[in-house]
C-alpha positions in Angstrom: 113.8 83.3 136.1 113.8 79.6 135.1 110.1 79.8 134.2 110.7 83.0 132.1 113.5 81.2 130.2 111.2 78.3 129.4 108.5 80.6 128.1 111.0 82.4 125.9 112.3 79.1 124.4 108.8 77.9 123.8 107.8 81.1 122.1 110.9 81.1 119.9 110.3 77.4 119.0 106.7 78.0 118.0 107.5 81.1 116.0 110.2 79.3 114.0 108.4 75.9 113.5 106.9 76.7 110.1 109.6 79.2 109.0 107.0 81.5 107.3 107.8 85.2 107.3 104.4 87.0 107.2 104.0 90.5 105.8 100.7 91.6 107.2 98.1 89.0 106.1 100.2 87.3 103.3 103.4 85.5 102.9 105.6 83.8 100.3 106.4 80.0 100.2 103.4 78.8 102.1 100.1 76.8 101.7 97.1 75.7 103.6 95.7 72.2 103.8 92.3 71.4 102.4 89.1 73.5 102.4 89.3 74.4 98.7 86.3 76.5 97.7 87.0 77.5 94.1 89.9 78.7 91.9 90.5 81.3 89.2 93.3 81.9 86.7 94.4 85.4 87.6 97.6 87.2 88.4 98.9 86.9 92.0 98.2 90.6 92.8 94.5 90.0 92.3 94.1 86.9 94.5 93.3 88.6 97.8 90.7 90.8 96.2 89.1 87.8 94.4 88.9 86.0 97.7 87.3 88.9 99.4 84.7 89.1 96.6 83.9 85.4 96.8 81.3 84.4 99.4 82.7 82.1 102.1 86.3 82.7 101.1 88.5 83.2 104.2 92.0 82.5 102.9 93.8 81.9 99.7 96.9 80.4 98.0 98.3 81.7 94.7 100.5 79.4 92.6 102.0 79.6 89.1 99.9 76.5 88.1 98.3 77.0 84.7 99.8 80.4 84.2 98.7 81.7 87.6 95.9 80.3 89.7 94.3 81.7 92.9 93.0 78.9 95.1 90.3 80.3 97.3 89.6 78.5 100.5 86.9 78.5 103.2 86.6 77.8 106.9 88.1 79.0 110.2 91.9 79.6 109.7 94.8 81.5 111.2 98.3 82.1 110.0 99.5 79.3 112.2 97.6 76.8 110.0 99.9 77.6 107.1 102.8 75.4 106.2 106.1 76.1 104.4 106.6 75.0 100.8 109.7 75.2 98.6 108.2 77.3 95.9 109.2 80.9 96.6 106.7 82.2 94.0 103.8 80.7 95.9 101.8 83.1 98.1 99.3 82.4 100.8 97.1 84.8 102.8 94.2 85.2 105.1 91.5 87.9 104.9 91.5 90.3 107.8 88.6 89.9 110.2 87.5 93.5 109.6 87.8 93.0 105.8 89.0 96.6 105.6 89.0 98.2 102.2 91.9 100.4 103.2 94.4 97.7 103.9 97.1 97.2 101.2 100.0 94.8 100.9 102.6 95.2 98.1 104.3 92.1 96.9 106.5 91.1 94.0 105.2 87.8 92.6 107.6 87.8 89.7 105.2 85.7 87.8 101.6 85.9 86.6 101.6 89.7 86.0 104.2 89.7 83.2 106.1 92.6 84.8 107.8 91.3 87.9 107.0 94.6 89.6 105.4 95.2 92.9 101.6 94.7 92.9 98.9 95.2 95.4 97.7 91.9 96.9 95.6 93.5 99.7 92.0 94.5 100.0 91.6 97.8 98.2 
């Protein structure tokens, strides 16, 4: 029983360390260190698709910088590599290993699309 309690505490600690709430393969208020590949001034809802169409892109971060910028990144990455930021409009994501065209994720960036409505950020 004692060992089981330790495992539960460790899992809970690891899950709450970065404080990021993932919705599928993307989340708000997060970033990834380094590995910048390229960037594009596009609305947030287009960032995942742009990354999936860019050779070597494995993950991305969208910020409101310069009216909305998608920062495409390369290299081996997982959700646990993301870190929390204080900007609740910033989005980070990883491409699924299958790179499925049927996967969709709806988010409300509130910026960059001029509508503040839900937009598709997944691969479609």
